[in-house]
VOGU-105379 format. One record per atom (N, C-alpha, C): residue in one letter; atom name; z, y, x. Coordinates in nm, 3 decimals, padded with zeros to 5 digits. Layout:
{'a','CA',{Z,Y,X}} ...
//
This chain:
{'m','N',{-01.442,-02.836,-08.524}} {'m','CA',{-01.401,-02.651,-08.562}} {'m','C',{-01.478,-02.591,-08.669}} {'k','N',{-01.416,-02.536,-08.771}} {'k','CA',{-01.468,-02.521,-08.876}} {'k','C',{-01.638,-02.412,-08.838}} {'t','N',{-01.643,-02.324,-08.774}} {'t','CA',{-01.660,-02.272,-08.723}} {'t','C',{-01.753,-02.248,-08.582}} {'r','N',{-01.854,-02.230,-08.563}} {'r','CA',{-01.931,-02.202,-08.407}} {'r','C',{-01.804,-02.105,-08.325}} {'f','N',{-01.785,-01.950,-08.455}} {'f','CA',{-01.713,-01.852,-08.386}} {'f','C',{-01.535,-01.883,-08.324}} {'e','N',{-01.516,-01.973,-08.438}} {'e','CA',{-01.407,-02.022,-08.439}} {'e','C',{-01.362,-02.080,-08.316}} {'k','N',{-01.465,-02.156,-08.250}} {'k','CA',{-01.465,-02.268,-08.147}} {'k','C',{-01.471,-02.166,-08.019}} {'n','N',{-01.565,-02.107,-08.014}} {'n','CA',{-01.599,-01.930,-07.924}} {'n','C',{-01.463,-01.907,-07.865}} {'l','N',{-01.386,-01.848,-08.008}} {'l','CA',{-01.236,-01.788,-07.964}} {'l','C',{-01.092,-01.811,-07.909}} {'r','N',{-01.113,-01.988,-07.951}} {'r','CA',{-01.067,-02.071,-07.857}} {'r','C',{-01.104,-02.045,-07.737}} {'i','N',{-01.203,-02.041,-07.704}} {'i','CA',{-01.238,-02.076,-07.565}} {'i','C',{-01.223,-01.992,-07.466}} {'t','N',{-01.234,-01.860,-07.547}} {'t','CA',{-01.249,-01.720,-07.506}} {'t','C',{-01.032,-01.711,-07.486}} {'g','N',{-01.016,-01.782,-07.546}} {'g','CA',{-00.861,-01.777,-07.521}} {'g','C',{-00.757,-01.828,-07.443}} {'d','N',{-00.789,-01.948,-07.465}} {'d','CA',{-00.791,-02.035,-07.318}} {'d','C',{-00.797,-01.952,-07.184}} {'l','N',{-00.935,-01.887,-07.179}} {'l','CA',{-00.954,-01.851,-07.025}} {'l','C',{-00.860,-01.737,-07.044}} {'m','N',{-00.852,-01.672,-07.134}} {'m','CA',{-00.768,-01.548,-07.091}} {'m','C',{-00.594,-01.585,-07.093}} {'l','N',{-00.554,-01.724,-07.159}} {'l','CA',{-00.457,-01.727,-07.114}} {'l','C',{-00.429,-01.772,-06.976}} {'y','N',{-00.544,-01.871,-06.901}} {'y','CA',{-00.500,-01.856,-06.746}} {'y','C',{-00.478,-01.779,-06.643}} {'c','N',{-00.601,-01.654,-06.696}} {'c','CA',{-00.590,-01.534,-06.596}} {'c','C',{-00.462,-01.514,-06.634}} {'h','N',{-00.360,-01.529,-06.739}} {'h','CA',{-00.279,-01.429,-06.764}} {'h','C',{-00.138,-01.551,-06.696}} {'h','N',{-00.168,-01.635,-06.677}} {'h','CA',{-00.094,-01.755,-06.584}} {'h','C',{-00.063,-01.742,-06.446}} {'h','N',{-00.198,-01.655,-06.403}} {'h','CA',{-00.227,-01.622,-06.283}} {'h','C',{-00.216,-01.443,-06.236}} {'g','N',{-00.131,-01.392,-06.344}} {'g','CA',{-00.044,-01.273,-06.299}} {'g','C',{-00.171,-01.199,-06.365}} {'a','N',{-00.263,-01.212,-06.453}} {'a','CA',{-00.380,-01.104,-06.520}} {'a','C',{-00.274,-00.971,-06.599}} {'t','N',{-00.288,-00.871,-06.604}} {'t','CA',{-00.209,-00.747,-06.700}} {'t','C',{-00.261,-00.669,-06.782}} {'e','N',{-00.421,-00.679,-06.714}} {'e','CA',{-00.485,-00.655,-06.811}} {'e','C',{-00.621,-00.749,-06.796}} {'l','N',{-00.651,-00.749,-06.984}} {'l','CA',{-00.738,-00.862,-07.041}} {'l','C',{-00.819,-00.775,-07.133}} {'n','N',{-00.992,-00.823,-07.060}} {'n','CA',{-01.058,-00.823,-07.159}} {'n','C',{-01.153,-00.897,-07.195}} {'s','N',{-01.231,-00.910,-07.317}} {'s','CA',{-01.314,-01.039,-07.342}} {'s','C',{-01.426,-00.981,-07.430}} {'n','N',{-01.563,-01.062,-07.408}} {'n','CA',{-01.647,-01.069,-07.483}} {'n','C',{-01.741,-01.160,-07.501}} {'i','N',{-01.790,-01.208,-07.566}} {'i','CA',{-01.903,-01.328,-07.654}} {'i','C',{-02.003,-01.244,-07.712}} {'v','N',{-02.142,-01.314,-07.632}} {'v','CA',{-02.246,-01.274,-07.696}} {'v','C',{-02.329,-01.419,-07.730}} {'e','N',{-02.301,-01.384,-07.865}} {'e','CA',{-02.484,-01.493,-07.918}} {'e','C',{-02.597,-01.492,-07.917}} {'g','N',{-02.658,-01.568,-07.881}} {'g','CA',{-02.846,-01.527,-07.866}} {'g','C',{-02.912,-01.633,-07.835}} {'d','N',{-03.022,-01.685,-07.922}} {'d','CA',{-03.105,-01.734,-07.827}} {'d','C',{-03.067,-01.907,-07.790}} {'g','N',{-02.970,-01.946,-07.852}} {'g','CA',{-02.913,-02.091,-07.833}} {'g','C',{-02.814,-02.046,-07.670}} {'v','N',{-02.739,-01.974,-07.625}} {'v','CA',{-02.676,-01.935,-07.559}} {'v','C',{-02.551,-01.823,-07.598}} {'i','N',{-02.450,-01.907,-07.498}} {'i','CA',{-02.329,-01.819,-07.555}} {'i','C',{-02.305,-01.754,-07.411}} {'t','N',{-02.264,-01.658,-07.383}} {'t','CA',{-02.199,-01.595,-07.323}} {'t','C',{-02.065,-01.535,-07.311}} {'y','N',{-01.995,-01.598,-07.247}} {'y','CA',{-01.825,-01.498,-07.219}} {'y','C',{-01.798,-01.424,-07.109}} {'t','N',{-01.770,-01.335,-07.143}} {'t','CA',{-01.723,-01.252,-07.025}} {'t','C',{-01.529,-01.205,-07.037}} {'i','N',{-01.510,-01.260,-06.923}} {'i','CA',{-01.392,-01.205,-06.935}} {'i','C',{-01.349,-01.158,-06.801}} {'k','N',{-01.289,-01.009,-06.856}} {'k','CA',{-01.215,-00.915,-06.758}} {'k','C',{-01.087,-00.900,-06.726}} {'a','N',{-01.031,-00.978,-06.558}} {'a','CA',{-00.876,-00.926,-06.594}} {'a','C',{-00.829,-00.902,-06.458}} {'f','N',{-00.753,-00.822,-06.419}} {'f','CA',{-00.672,-00.772,-06.326}} {'f','C',{-00.522,-00.735,-06.370}} {'p','N',{-00.440,-00.766,-06.245}} {'p','CA',{-00.489,-00.858,-06.111}} {'p','C',{-00.477,-01.011,-06.133}} {'v','N',{-00.553,-01.101,-06.059}} {'v','CA',{-00.536,-01.192,-06.113}} {'v','C',{-00.552,-01.293,-05.913}} {'d','N',{-00.433,-01.363,-05.943}} {'d','CA',{-00.380,-01.397,-05.836}} {'d','C',{-00.448,-01.575,-05.797}} {'l','N',{-00.585,-01.608,-05.774}} {'l','CA',{-00.576,-01.736,-05.748}} {'l','C',{-00.686,-01.712,-05.605}} {'s','N',{-00.639,-01.819,-05.558}} {'s','CA',{-00.745,-01.882,-05.413}} {'s','C',{-00.866,-01.923,-05.442}} {'d','N',{-00.940,-01.911,-05.321}} {'d','CA',{-01.058,-01.980,-05.293}} {'d','C',{-01.093,-02.098,-05.391}} {'g','N',{-01.006,-02.165,-05.365}} {'g','CA',{-00.981,-02.348,-05.435}} {'g','C',{-00.959,-02.343,-05.572}} {'q','N',{-00.875,-02.241,-05.566}} {'q','CA',{-00.842,-02.242,-05.701}} {'q','C',{-00.960,-02.181,-05.828}} {'l','N',{-00.988,-02.091,-05.779}} {'l','CA',{-01.144,-02.027,-05.850}} {'l','C',{-01.276,-02.172,-05.826}} {'n','N',{-01.305,-02.225,-05.704}} {'n','CA',{-01.343,-02.292,-05.727}} {'n','C',{-01.357,-02.431,-05.805}} {'g','N',{-01.259,-02.476,-05.829}} {'g','CA',{-01.187,-02.546,-05.918}} {'g','C',{-01.236,-02.528,-06.091}} {'l','N',{-01.205,-02.384,-06.089}} {'l','CA',{-01.218,-02.357,-06.221}} {'l','C',{-01.351,-02.360,-06.276}} {'i','N',{-01.428,-02.309,-06.183}} {'i','CA',{-01.568,-02.306,-06.168}} {'i','C',{-01.652,-02.447,-06.226}} {'k','N',{-01.629,-02.502,-06.167}} {'k','CA',{-01.662,-02.663,-06.166}} {'k','C',{-01.639,-02.766,-06.262}} {'r','N',{-01.471,-02.672,-06.331}} {'r','CA',{-01.424,-02.761,-06.463}} {'r','C',{-01.518,-02.670,-06.559}} {'l','N',{-01.563,-02.541,-06.584}} {'l','CA',{-01.643,-02.472,-06.659}} {'l','C',{-01.731,-02.533,-06.680}} {'n','N',{-01.841,-02.553,-06.583}} {'n','CA',{-01.968,-02.560,-06.527}} {'n','C',{-02.004,-02.749,-06.573}} {'a','N',{-01.856,-02.856,-06.576}} {'a','CA',{-01.884,-02.983,-06.615}} {'a','C',{-01.956,-03.004,-06.754}} {'p','N',{-02.065,-03.097,-06.744}} {'p','CA',{-02.147,-03.159,-06.859}} {'p','C',{-02.105,-03.200,-06.954}} {'r','N',{-02.112,-03.130,-07.072}} {'r','CA',{-02.027,-03.200,-07.180}} {'r','C',{-01.997,-03.308,-07.252}} {'q','N',{-01.893,-03.362,-07.282}} {'q','CA',{-01.860,-03.480,-07.338}} {'q','C',{-01.841,-03.468,-07.474}} {'k','N',{-01.946,-03.533,-07.532}} {'k','CA',{-01.840,-03.510,-07.661}} {'k','C',{-01.787,-03.574,-07.740}} {'e','N',{-01.742,-03.714,-07.677}} {'e','CA',{-01.661,-03.793,-07.731}} {'e','C',{-01.513,-03.751,-07.740}} {'i','N',{-01.497,-03.712,-07.587}} {'i','CA',{-01.347,-03.652,-07.553}} {'i','C',{-01.343,-03.519,-07.630}} {'e','N',{-01.439,-03.510,-07.666}} {'e','CA',{-01.445,-03.290,-07.727}} {'e','C',{-01.403,-03.380,-07.859}} {'q','N',{-01.484,-03.402,-07.911}} {'q','CA',{-01.438,-03.492,-08.072}} {'q','C',{-01.275,-03.527,-08.074}} {'d','N',{-01.227,-03.616,-08.008}} {'d','CA',{-01.095,-03.613,-07.960}} {'d','C',{-00.966,-03.508,-07.969}} {'y','N',{-01.074,-03.380,-07.894}} {'y','CA',{-00.975,-03.279,-07.837}} {'y','C',{-00.912,-03.189,-07.978}} {'w','N',{-01.058,-03.201,-08.050}} {'w','CA',{-01.044,-03.130,-08.168}} {'w','C',{-00.937,-03.179,-08.280}} {'e','N',{-00.950,-03.300,-08.267}} {'e','CA',{-00.872,-03.373,-08.374}} {'e','C',{-00.709,-03.347,-08.369}} {'l','N',{-00.714,-03.417,-08.173}} {'l','CA',{-00.560,-03.348,-08.175}} {'l','C',{-00.513,-03.185,-08.196}} {'m','N',{-00.603,-03.108,-08.209}} {'m','CA',{-00.540,-02.991,-08.207}} {'m','C',{-00.554,-02.962,-08.383}} {'g','N',{-00.573,-03.078,-08.453}} {'g','CA',{-00.577,-03.053,-08.639}} {'g','C',{-00.710,-02.994,-08.650}} {'e','N',{-00.798,-02.998,-08.589}} {'e','CA',{-00.924,-02.973,-08.673}} {'e','C',{-01.015,-03.060,-08.646}} {'s','N',{-01.120,-03.080,-08.767}} {'s','CA',{-01.218,-03.218,-08.761}} {'s','C',{-01.385,-03.141,-08.753}} 
//
Protein backbone atom coordinates (compact mmCIF):
# COMPACT_ATOMS: atom_id res chain seq x y z
CA UNK A 1 0.00 0.00 0.00
CA UNK A 2 1.08 3.56 -0.59
CA UNK A 3 0.39 4.70 2.94
CA UNK A 4 -0.64 3.22 6.24
CA UNK A 5 -3.76 5.42 6.18
CA UNK A 6 -4.95 3.90 2.88
CA UNK A 7 -4.48 0.44 4.33
CA UNK A 8 -6.51 1.45 7.39
CA UNK A 9 -9.28 2.76 5.14
CA UNK A 10 -9.44 -0.55 3.26
CA UNK A 11 -9.63 -2.55 6.47
CA UNK A 12 -12.36 -0.29 7.83
CA UNK A 13 -14.24 -0.49 4.53
CA UNK A 14 -14.09 -4.28 4.55
CA UNK A 15 -15.43 -4.40 8.11
CA UNK A 16 -18.27 -2.03 7.19
CA UNK A 17 -19.14 -4.17 4.14
CA UNK A 18 -19.22 -7.24 6.39
CA UNK A 19 -21.67 -5.48 8.74
CA UNK A 20 -23.80 -4.28 5.83
CA UNK A 21 -23.89 -7.81 4.43
CA UNK A 22 -25.31 -8.91 7.79
CA UNK A 23 -28.13 -6.38 7.78
CA UNK A 24 -26.67 -3.14 9.14
CA UNK A 25 -28.32 0.01 7.81
CA UNK A 26 -26.67 2.52 10.18
CA UNK A 27 -22.87 2.49 10.09
CA UNK A 28 -20.22 4.69 11.74
CA UNK A 29 -16.46 4.16 11.77
CA UNK A 30 -13.53 5.65 13.63
CA UNK A 31 -9.77 5.10 13.26
CA UNK A 32 -7.38 6.18 16.02
CA UNK A 33 -3.60 5.90 15.58
CA UNK A 34 -1.17 6.39 18.42
CA UNK A 35 1.88 4.87 20.10
CA UNK A 36 2.21 2.10 17.52
CA UNK A 37 -1.39 0.97 18.04
CA UNK A 38 -4.28 1.43 15.62
CA UNK A 39 -7.81 1.14 16.97
CA UNK A 40 -10.77 0.63 14.66
CA UNK A 41 -14.28 1.27 15.96
CA UNK A 42 -17.22 0.23 13.82
CA UNK A 43 -20.72 0.92 15.08
CA UNK A 44 -23.39 -0.88 13.10
CA UNK A 45 -27.11 -1.24 13.72
CA UNK A 46 -28.90 -3.60 13.36
CA UNK A 47 -26.57 -6.52 12.68
CA UNK A 48 -27.92 -10.06 12.45
CA UNK A 49 -25.02 -12.23 13.65
CA UNK A 50 -25.25 -15.48 15.55
CA UNK A 51 -22.85 -16.11 18.44
CA UNK A 52 -20.92 -18.50 16.20
CA UNK A 53 -20.55 -15.91 13.44
CA UNK A 54 -19.42 -13.27 15.91
CA UNK A 55 -16.89 -15.61 17.52
CA UNK A 56 -15.59 -16.58 14.06
CA UNK A 57 -15.15 -12.92 13.12
CA UNK A 58 -13.30 -12.18 16.37
CA UNK A 59 -11.02 -15.19 15.78
CA UNK A 60 -10.20 -14.07 12.21
CA UNK A 61 -9.57 -10.46 13.28
CA UNK A 62 -7.16 -11.58 16.00
CA UNK A 63 -5.21 -14.06 13.85
CA UNK A 64 -1.43 -13.60 13.81
CA UNK A 65 -0.09 -11.52 10.95
CA UNK A 66 1.14 -13.51 7.93
CA UNK A 67 3.35 -11.12 5.97
CA UNK A 68 3.86 -13.49 3.03
CA UNK A 69 0.14 -13.91 2.43
CA UNK A 70 -0.50 -10.23 3.11
CA UNK A 71 1.98 -9.18 0.42
CA UNK A 72 0.38 -11.56 -2.10
CA UNK A 73 -3.05 -10.13 -1.26
CA UNK A 74 -1.96 -6.53 -1.81
CA UNK A 75 -0.27 -7.45 -5.10
CA UNK A 76 -3.48 -9.13 -6.29
CA UNK A 77 -5.30 -5.91 -5.41
CA UNK A 78 -2.91 -3.98 -7.66
CA UNK A 79 -0.82 -2.51 -4.84
CA UNK A 80 2.80 -3.18 -4.05
